[in-house]
C-alpha positions in Angstrom: -14.4 1.9 3.0 -12.5 -1.2 1.8 -9.2 -2.0 3.3 -6.6 -4.0 1.3 -3.8 -5.6 3.3 -0.8 -7.1 1.4 0.6 -10.4 2.9 4.0 -10.2 4.6 3.6 -6.5 5.3 4.8 -4.6 8.3 1.9 -3.8 10.6 1.1 -0.4 12.0 1.4 2.2 9.2 -0.8 2.0 6.1 -0.1 4.1 3.1 -2.7 6.7 2.0 -3.3 5.9 -1.7 -5.7 7.2 -4.3 -7.3 4.7 -6.7 -9.9 5.5 -9.3 -13.5 4.6 -8.9 -14.6 6.1 -12.1 -15.3 9.7 -13.3 -15.6 12.1 -10.4 -15.0 9.5 -7.7 -11.9 8.2 -5.9 -11.2 6.2 -2.8 -8.2 6.0 -0.6 -7.0 2.4 -0.2 -5.0 1.3 2.8 -1.9 -0.8 2.3 0.8 -1.6 4.9 4.3 -0.4 4.2 7.2 -2.6 3.1 5.2 -4.4 0.3 5.9 -4.3 -3.4 2.6 -3.3 -5.0 1.6 -5.3 -8.2 2.5 -3.5 -11.3 -1.1 -2.7 -12.2 -1.6 -1.0 -8.8 1.7 0.8 -8.4 1.4 3.8 -6.1 1.6 7.1 -7.8 3.5 10.3 -6.8 1.5 12.3 -4.4 0.1 9.3 -2.4 0.9 9.6 1.3 3.3 7.0 2.6 4.3 6.4 6.2 7.8 7.7 6.9 8.5 7.5 10.6 7.5 8.3 14.2 8.8 11.7 15.4 9.9 12.0 19.0 9.5 8.3 19.8 11.5 8.7 23.0 9.5 11.7 24.2 7.1 10.9 27.1 4.0 12.7 25.9 1.1 13.0 28.3 -1.5 12.0 25.8 -3.2 14.1 23.1 -0.7 16.1 21.1 -1.0 18.9 18.5 1.7 19.6 16.0 2.7 22.7 13.9 5.7 23.3 11.6 8.2 26.1 12.0 8.6 27.4 8.4 12.0 29.0 9.3 13.7 25.7 10.3 11.4 22.8 9.5 11.3 21.9 13.2 8.1 20.6 14.6 6.5 22.4 17.5 4.2 20.1 19.5 1.6 21.0 22.2 1.5 18.2 24.7 -2.0 19.0 25.9 -2.3 16.9 29.1 1.4 17.7 29.9 0.6 21.5 29.8 3.7 22.2 27.8 4.9 23.0 24.3 8.1 21.3 22.8 10.1 21.9 19.8 11.6 18.9 18.0 14.4 19.0 15.5 14.5 16.8 12.4 15.9 13.8 14.4 13.0 14.1 16.9 15.3 15.5 19.6 13.6 18.0 22.0 15.5 21.3 21.6 13.0 23.5 23.5 10.4 23.1 26.2 7.9 25.8 27.2 5.8 25.3 30.4 5.1 21.9 32.0 3.1 20.6 34.9 6.0 21.2 37.3 6.3 24.9 36.4 4.8 27.2 39.0 2.9 29.4 38.6 1.7 27.2 35.7 2.5 28.9 32.5 0.2 26.9 30.2 -2.9 24.8 31.0 -4.3 22.5 28.3 -2.5 24.2 25.3 -4.8 22.8 22.6 -3.1 24.3 19.5 0.1 25.9 18.3 1.1 27.9 15.2 4.4 29.4 14.0 4.8 32.6 12.0 7.4 33.4 9.3 9.8 34.8 11.9 9.7 31.6 14.0 7.5 33.1 16.8 5.4 30.4 18.5 1.7 31.1 19.2 -0.1 28.9 21.7 -3.9 28.6 22.4 -3.6 28.4 26.2 -7.2 27.0 26.6 -7.0 26.6 30.4 -6.3 30.3 30.7 -8.6 31.4 27.8 -5.8 33.3 26.1 -3.3 33.3 23.3 0.4 33.4 24.2 3.2 34.6 21.8 6.7 33.3 22.4 9.9 33.9 20.4 11.8 31.0 18.9 13.8 30.6 22.0 10.7 30.2 24.2 10.6 33.7 25.7 7.1 34.9 26.4 6.6 38.1 24.4 3.0 38.8 25.2 -0.4 37.3 25.8 -4.0 38.4 25.2 -7.5 37.4 25.8 -9.1 36.2 29.0 -12.5 34.6 29.6 -15.4 36.4 28.1 -17.7 37.0 25.1 -16.5 40.5 24.0 -14.3 40.9 21.0 -10.8 39.8 21.9 -12.0 37.5 24.7 -12.3 33.7 24.5 -14.0 30.7 26.0 -11.8 27.6 25.5 -9.8 28.5 22.3 -8.8 25.3 20.5 -7.6 26.3 17.0 -4.8 28.5 15.7 -3.5 29.6 12.4 -1.0 32.3 11.3 -1.2 33.5 7.6 1.7 34.8 5.4 1.0 38.3 6.5 1.3 37.4 10.2 -2.4 37.7 11.0 -3.5 35.3 13.8 -6.8 33.4 13.6 -8.3 31.8 16.7 -11.1 29.3 17.1 -13.1 30.7 20.0 -14.7 27.3 20.5 -17.3 27.6 23.2 -18.3 31.1 21.9 -18.9 29.4 18.5 -16.9 31.9 16.5 -13.5 32.7 14.8 -11.5 35.8 15.7 -8.7 37.6 13.8 -5.8 39.5 15.3 -2.7 41.1 14.0 0.7 39.7 15.0 0.8 41.7 18.2 -2.6 40.6 19.4 -4.7 43.6 18.4 -8.2 42.5 17.6 -9.3 42.9 13.9 -12.5 40.9 13.3 -15.0 38.4 14.7 -16.9 36.0 12.5 -19.7 33.6 13.3 -22.3 32.6 15.9 -24.1 29.5 17.0 -25.9 28.0 14.1 -25.8 25.8 11.0 -25.8 28.4 8.2 -23.0 29.8 6.3 -20.5 31.5 8.6 -22.2 30.0 11.6 -20.5 27.5 13.8 -21.0 24.9 16.6 -17.8 24.4 18.6 -15.2 25.3 15.9 -12.0 23.4 16.5 -8.8 23.3 14.3 -7.9 25.8 11.7 -5.9 25.5 8.5 -4.8 27.8 5.6 -5.1 26.9 1.9 -2.3 27.7 -0.6 -4.4 30.7 -1.7 -4.7 32.0 1.9 -8.3 31.0 2.6 -9.0 30.0 6.2 -10.4 26.4 6.7 -12.4 25.9 9.9 -13.2 22.5 11.4 -16.8 23.2 12.3 -17.1 20.3 14.7 -20.6 20.5 15.9 -21.9 20.7 12.4 -19.6 18.0 11.1 -18.3 20.0 8.2 -15.4 22.2 6.9 -16.1 25.8 6.1 -13.7 28.0 4.2 -13.6 31.8 4.1 -11.5 34.6 2.8 -9.1 36.5 5.0 -11.8 39.2 5.2 -14.4 36.7 6.5 -16.2 36.2 3.2 -17.8 32.7 3.0 -16.3 30.5 0.2 -17.7 27.0 0.6 -18.5 24.1 2.9 -18.5 20.3 2.7 -19.1 17.4 5.0 -21.9 16.5 7.4 -22.5 14.7 10.7 -22.4 10.9 10.6 -20.2 7.8 10.2 -20.3 7.3 6.4 -17.3 8.2 4.2 -16.9 12.0 4.1 -18.9 12.5 7.3 -17.7 13.4 10.7 -18.6 12.4 14.3 -16.0 14.5 16.1 -14.2 16.7 13.6 -11.0 17.9 15.3 -8.5 19.3 12.9 -7.9 20.4 9.3 -4.8 21.0 7.3 -4.1 21.6 3.6 -1.2 20.5 1.3 0.5 22.3 -1.5 -2.1 21.1 -4.0 -4.9 22.5 -1.9 -6.2 19.1 -0.7 -7.9 19.1 2.7 -6.8 16.6 5.4 -9.2 16.2 8.3 -9.1 14.2 11.6 -12.1 12.7 13.3 -11.4 11.4 16.8 -14.6 9.4 17.2 -14.9 7.6 13.9 -11.7 7.7 14.1 -9.8 8.4 10.8 -8.1 10.9 8.6 -10.1 11.9 5.6 -8.8 13.6 2.4 -10.8 15.9 0.2 -10.1 17.6 -3.1 -9.6 21.4 -3.1 -13.3 21.8 -4.2 -14.5 19.5 -1.3 -15.0 16.2 -3.1 -14.1 13.1 -1.1 -10.9 11.5 -2.1 -10.5 8.8 0.6 -9.8 8.0 4.2 -7.5 6.1 6.5 -8.3 4.7 9.9 -6.3 5.5 13.1 -6.8 4.2 16.6 -6.9 7.9 17.4 -6.1 11.0 15.3 -6.4 14.4 16.9 -4.5 17.3 15.4 -2.8 17.4 12.0 -0.2 19.7 10.4 1.4 19.8 7.0 4.9 21.1 6.2 4.5 23.5 3.2 8.1 23.0 2.3 8.3 19.2 2.2 4.7 18.3 1.9 5.0 16.0 5.0 1.8 15.3 6.9 2.2 15.1 10.7 -0.5 13.1 12.5 -0.8 13.7 16.3 -2.9 11.5 18.4 -3.3 9.5 21.6 -2.5 6.4 19.7 -1.8 7.6 16.2 -1.0 4.9 13.8 -1.4 2.2 16.5 1.5 3.5 18.6 1.8 5.4 21.8 1.0 9.1 22.0 3.2 11.0 19.5 3.6 12.4 16.0 3.6 10.1 13.0 4.9 11.5 9.8 3.6 10.8 6.3 5.3 12.0 3.1 4.1 12.2 -0.5 5.5 9.3 -2.6 8.1 10.4 -5.1 8.7 8.3 -8.2 12.0 6.5 -8.3 14.5 7.8 -10.8 18.1 7.8 -11.7 19.9 11.1 -11.0 23.3 9.8 -11.9 24.3 6.8 -14.0 27.3 4.6 -14.0 30.8 5.6 -15.2 30.7 5.2 -18.9 34.4 4.5 -19.5 36.6 1.8 -18.0 39.7 -0.3 -18.9 39.9 -4.1 -19.2 41.7 -5.6 -16.3 41.3 -2.6 -14.1 39.0 -2.6 -11.1 35.8 -0.8 -11.7 33.3 0.6 -9.1 30.5 3.0 -9.8 27.8 4.2 -7.5 24.4 4.7 -9.1 22.7 7.9 -7.9 18.9 7.5 -7.3 16.1 9.5 -5.8 12.5 8.9 -4.7 10.4 8.3 -1.6 10.5 5.8 -0.2 14.2 5.5 -1.0 15.2 3.2 -3.9 15.7 -0.2 -2.5 16.6 -2.2 -5.5 18.5 -1.6 -8.8 18.7 -4.2 -11.5 19.6 -4.8 -15.1 16.5 -4.5 -17.2 17.9 -4.9 -20.7 21.3 -5.4 -22.4 24.3 -7.2 -21.0 26.8 -5.8 -18.5 30.5 -5.9 -19.5 32.0 -9.3 -18.7 33.3 -9.3 -15.1 30.9 -6.6 -13.8 27.9 -7.1 -11.6 25.3 -5.0 -9.7 25.6 -5.1 -6.0 23.1 -2.9 -4.1 23.3 0.5 -5.8 26.8 -0.1 -7.3 28.3 -1.7 -10.4 31.5 -3.4 -9.4 34.1 -5.9 -10.7 37.0 -6.1 -13.1 35.9 -5.9 -16.8 37.9 -8.2 -19.1 36.4 -7.8 -22.6 36.7 -4.5 -24.4 33.7 -3.1 -26.3 30.6 -1.0 -26.0 27.8 -2.3 -23.8 24.3 -0.6 -24.0 22.3 -1.3 -20.9 19.0 -0.3 -19.4 18.8 -0.1 -15.6 15.7 -0.2 -13.4 15.3 1.5 -10.0 12.6 0.4 -7.7 11.3 1.5 -4.3 8.5 -1.0 -4.0 5.9 1.8 -3.9 5.9 4.0 -7.0 6.4 3.1 -10.7 10.0 2.1 -11.5 12.6 4.5 -12.7 14.6 3.7 -15.8 18.0 4.7 -17.2 19.7 3.9 -20.5 23.5 4.0 -20.6 26.4 2.7 -22.6 29.5 1.5 -20.8 32.6 1.4 -23.0 35.5 -0.9 -22.0 38.9 0.0 -23.5 41.8 -2.4 -24.0 44.2 -2.8 -21.1 47.6 -1.3 -21.3 50.8 -3.5 -21.5 54.4 -2.5 -21.0 57.6 -3.9 -22.3 60.4 -3.6 -19.8 63.1 -5.3 -21.9 65.3 -6.2 -19.1 68.4 -7.8 -20.7 70.7 -10.3 -19.0 73.7 -8.2 -20.0 74.2 -5.0 -22.0 77.8 -5.9 -22.9 78.0 -9.4 -24.3 81.5 -10.8 -24.5 81.0 -12.4 -27.9 78.7 -11.9 -30.8 77.3 -15.4 -30.4 76.0 -14.7 -26.9 72.3 -15.1 -26.5 70.7 -12.3 -24.5 67.6 -13.0 -22.4 64.8 -10.3 -22.4 61.9 -10.0 -20.0 58.6 -8.5 -21.0 56.2 -7.3 -18.3 52.6 -6.8 -19.3 51.1 -4.4 -16.9 47.5 -5.8 -16.8 46.7 -7.9 -13.8 46.5 -11.4 -15.3 44.5 -12.9 -12.5 41.4 -11.2 -14.0 40.7 -13.4 -16.9 42.5 -11.4 -19.6 44.1 -13.3 -22.3 47.7 -14.4 -21.5 48.7 -15.1 -25.1 50.1 -12.9 -27.8 53.0 -12.3 -30.2 56.3 -10.6 -29.6 58.5 -9.4 -32.5 62.2 -8.8 -32.1 64.0 -6.2 -34.3 67.8 -5.7 -34.6 67.8 -2.2 -36.0 65.0 -2.1 -38.6 65.2 -5.8 -39.4 62.8 -8.1 -37.8 64.7 -11.2 -36.8 62.2 -13.2 -34.8 58.5 -13.5 -34.0 57.4 -15.4 -30.9 54.0 -16.7 -30.0 54.1 -16.3 -26.3 52.1 -16.9 -23.1 52.5 -14.8 -20.0 53.0 -16.3 -16.6 50.3 -15.8 -13.9 51.6 -12.4 -13.0 51.8 -11.3 -16.6 55.5 -11.8 -17.3 56.8 -13.0 -20.7 60.4 -14.1 -21.0 62.1 -14.5 -24.4 65.7 -15.3 -25.5 67.0 -13.0 -28.3 68.5 -14.5 -31.4 72.4 -14.5 -31.6 74.0 -11.3 -32.7 75.9 -11.6 -36.0 78.1 -8.5 -35.7 79.9 -6.5 -33.1 79.2 -2.9 -32.1 76.1 -1.1 -31.1 72.7 -2.6 -32.0 69.3 -1.2 -31.4 67.1 -3.9 -30.1 63.4 -3.4 -30.3 60.9 -5.7 -28.6 57.3 -5.2 -29.8 54.4 -6.8 -28.1 51.5 -7.0 -30.6 48.7 -7.2 -28.1 45.4 -9.0 -28.6 41.7 -8.3 -28.4 42.1 -7.3 -24.8 45.5 -5.7 -24.6 47.1 -2.7 -26.3 50.4 -3.0 -28.2 53.6 -2.0 -26.5 57.3 -1.8 -27.4 60.6 -0.7 -26.2 64.0 -0.1 -27.9 67.3 -0.6 -26.0 70.8 -0.1 -27.4 73.2 -3.0 -26.6 76.9 -3.2 -27.5 78.5 -6.4 -28.6 82.3 -6.8 -28.4 
């Protein structure tokens, strides 16, 4: 299977990516994270992308087996050599431990598999004791059943578990080469299989998984294949064979299915994770140093890979998540005012998270720029600005958003502060002060016209220029008569500023 490594990438965690090989055939290419894929080979929604390591600070004994608690989304992990089961929250913190090597008498020995039902109860395949243990979500042992033997309800090294939507418990009775079904309280219901290579025959069945339709998938390790059967034991299909070629297995260990019905399988000796279509066709594979047990969260679609050195790291759980196309969920503020500070955060979604937003077409308002996921600055030129923005997460095709940002004129204000309101003589010239409220350090025009009215008569028009802080000072024409006079100062504005005026009554003696 060809492996493509992009230069400058971050080692350790390839993506799982489907690429076409022609009608009826696909291959899973391997590309390290942190690399922008060429446009022609952009990753599509549904491709599995490495997200993080879960429980990096936990000292696992070695091989681990994960399951997802559907009630909380927490991950329950069987630390097989550590003889314990742990529950990890979303941050990877251990919130519950059951058993352990130091617990005497030893509660669990080699717990090979775990499963969690719809009530949060934890089921453990306690292989060293040849039994199934049921614990509540707080870790209290509710009951156990089994014991070494070949009779119905007995086990010899059980290594696979699954609990369906109705609470029925399925167990891989590995050395007895069969699968058994129990109700939620451990009452035996059915046994399927025997040693062999035919339909519904097994050789050392290992991990179990459930499809979206409720079919049971069995990792038939000794035959190098997956068998699926209905909840009543009816055979459905099989795929895979022993070998090292793509789609074959040397040591089939685990099987899990996603919401689309695809099968994910782990092979500890080849070693790799292989993906198959719901009908069993090979989709692709991805190599691991060791991949033992798998689990998929039905809620989020995340794939949890447990292994001795899964993903090239120490023992632990490595999390993959389906790529989600980048898109805008919220655009910029569409209205702003010239001369007034503007800041608008662009809302985006996608996985991996959007890492870059840029202007794809159009022109941003003068004074604004894109910084990270924000548009910031002080606009100075009123008008309408159609723009197209592009969101990119360096994995999936870009998301696009078309918006129009409208910049209105800045306000201005005439204060008309006169030097005196009671001139001593008609010939006195009165000073007036006009304050334009826009911040003039932003590049707004400082020029304009001011008209002066005595009563209804316009007596003067000034072409003016504001000072740095936006202040215009004018001297009024001399008054020609005594008594009260309404003085109106009108600022006419300009392309960036609104008009403003003020009327004040003065009395001349």
